[in-house]
N, C-alpha and C positions, 0 to 999 in steps of 0.2 A: 807100273802101274799096268792095271788089267784092259786085259783087249775089249775094244768097244763096238766092233765091227764095224768100225769104218777105213776099212784097207789099209787101216795105219799101223805100226808096232803097238806103239802107246799114243793114250792121251795127253802122256807128255813130251815137249820136245824134249826134256835131255834124256828123259829115258830112251827115246827114239835112237836118240845120237848116238846112246852108248851099245845099243844092242845090233844097230846100224853096222858101228867100227868092227864089234867084235863078229858081225857075218865078214863084214869087207877084209880081216886079217885071218878068219878063218879058224879060228880060236873057238874049240866047241864051248857050249855054256847052256844052262839049265834058267830058265826064266822062272822068274818066283812072283807073279802078282800078287801085287797087294794094294791096299788106297791108305796104308797108315804108315808112316816116317818114323814112327815112333822110337823101332827099332835102329833104325842106324845110326853110325857112329856121330855125325852130324844132324842129327833128327831132319832129315831132308829125304826127296828121292831123287835120285837112284844111287843105291850102293850096291856094291858086286863083293861074293865073297873069294879069296884066289890064294889057295897054299897056306889057308890061316891066318891071311891078312883080310879085313873088312877096310873098304876104302869109299867114299863118297865123295860127289861131287864131281860132275860128269867128266870135266876137264882135268880134273886130277887122275879119275878114270882113267882116261884117254892116254895122259902124261904114266902110269901106270904100266899099262898097259906095252906102252913104247920102250916104257925100261924094262919088262921085263921077257918082252916077246918079240924083241928088235927091232927091225923097220922093215918087216915085209909088204908093206906098201910103196918101199921107196921114197918116205918122203924127205929125206936128209938130201934127194938130187934137187928139191925146189931152193931155185936161188934166194937168197937174205931176206934181199926188198920181197918178193913176191910174199916169202912167209909173213914180212910184218904186214903188210895189205891186207893178208887172210886174219891177221890175227884182227885190224880192224872191222871185216866184214863178219866173223864171228861174233864180236862184241854188239855192233849193231843186230844180229837176230836173236844172240841172248840177251841182250839186257837194253834194246830198246824195243823191238817188235816182237818179244814174247809178252811183257805188259802189257799191249796191245791188244794180243789176244786173249789175253786174260780178260781183260774190259772188254770185250764185245761176246764173251762165251758168258760169262754174268752179269751181264746190264742190258745188252741186246734180248728184247722177252722170246723171240724166235728162237736165236739161238741158245740161248739159258735154256726154256725147253726140250730142245734137241740133246742135249749136250749133258744135264742132267737124269732124261728119261735113259740113256744109254747106257751111262758111267755109273750109276744106281742098280743094276739089277741084282747085285749081290746082296743089296740091304732089302729087307722084305719091305712090301708095296706101302703098308699100312704106316710106314717109318720113312719114305720115302723124301714126303715134301719138308717135313722136319730140318731131315738131313742136310737137306738141298740149300736148306732156308738157312741153315748153320754156317754151312758151307760159305754161303755167298754174302754172308755178313764177314765173315773172317777178310776174304780175298776183296771186299769193297774195302775194308779196312788196311790191309794191305796195299792195296793199288793207292791210297789216299797217301800212307804213307811213305809211299816212295815217290807219289808225284803222279802219274797218268792216270790218277784218280780225280785231280783236282779243276782235271778238265771236262767241259761236256765231252759225251761218247761221239758227235760226230767228229769234233775234234781231234780226236786221239786218235779217231779209225784214218783220218787225214792225213797224220805223223807217220801214222803206221802205212799207209800206202806210198807215202817216200823213202820211207824206208825197201819196201818193198823192189821200189823204182833203182835206190842204190843197189840192191843184192843182183840185181837184174843186169843192170849198167856192168857190176863185180864180174861176173860170166861171163857175158859179152858173146859171143858165139864159139866158145870152145864147149869141145864135150864134156868138160869137168871144171871145176873151179881151177885147179893144180895142172889144168890143159886137157892131156890127151889120155891120162888114168884118173881114178878117183883118190882123195885122201882124205886126210881129218877133217877139214874144212868144209869137203861135202858131206861128210854125217852130222856135223852142228847145222848145216844151213838147209837140209834136207829135214833134218827132227824140226827145224823150224818152219818151213815153208808144207812141208807135207800134215801136218796139223791144222794148216788152213786151206789146200789144196784140195785133199782128197777127205774132207769133212762132206757129209749129205745136205747139209744145210748152206744154203745158197747167203753168201754177206757180202759186206764192203771189201773186208780185207781178202776175200775169194775170187771177188772180181777185179780185183787189183792184180792178185798172181795173174789171172787168165788175158792182161791186158799186154803179157808177154810172152809170147810165144817161144821163145827161146829157154826161157827158166822154164813154161809147163814139158817141156820136151825135155829135158834135164831132170823133174821131176817124176816123169813116167820112166827115163831110159835107166836113173838108180833106182826104181820100184822095180821094176822089168829083170834086173843084174842080178836081183839079192832075192833073199825070201822073206819078203815086208807085205805081204799083204794076205 
């Protein structure tokens, strides 16, 4: 997705995750921002083109990169029990918290105004309100079908705050989620939480992240280590 000047790689946790992982493993790449998923093999963002292969879905992409680039992060060192916990942590970030982030962005009036203002700069000014309204209707329907949208926004945000608390617990006082060195799990969780912490608009979820100094320190540490701003 396009850069929107929020100090994050992309306003999509999944796009940010893939780009951060590419930086982590030192793989050269060219980012090609777009708002359209129509050209992707699964009609969703992100996807990559690598050696003639087109690969979609962020975790599938990371698995592809591990197969084709080896194990530059040394993830094979991580014990099986820890990898299983990382799977649960990633699913919390990507399958639970993600939908609450979407709900806050598109249902909270202040967040909606800030997000659509910065996201739709490539759309002619006269057409931005219509495009924003169409996107809002589509995402509101998706949230309803997924389930998060069936709850009043304050209830959904409270659930998201509990997800954030669980992620903070999983990190603990370690430098990274896998211990002393970053791993793929850090890319996944950073993509999710950076899209909360580094946004310029204060909200319930950002305050929830800010309540955990170790989590904030980790977010800043990862951002400073790689080219993310």
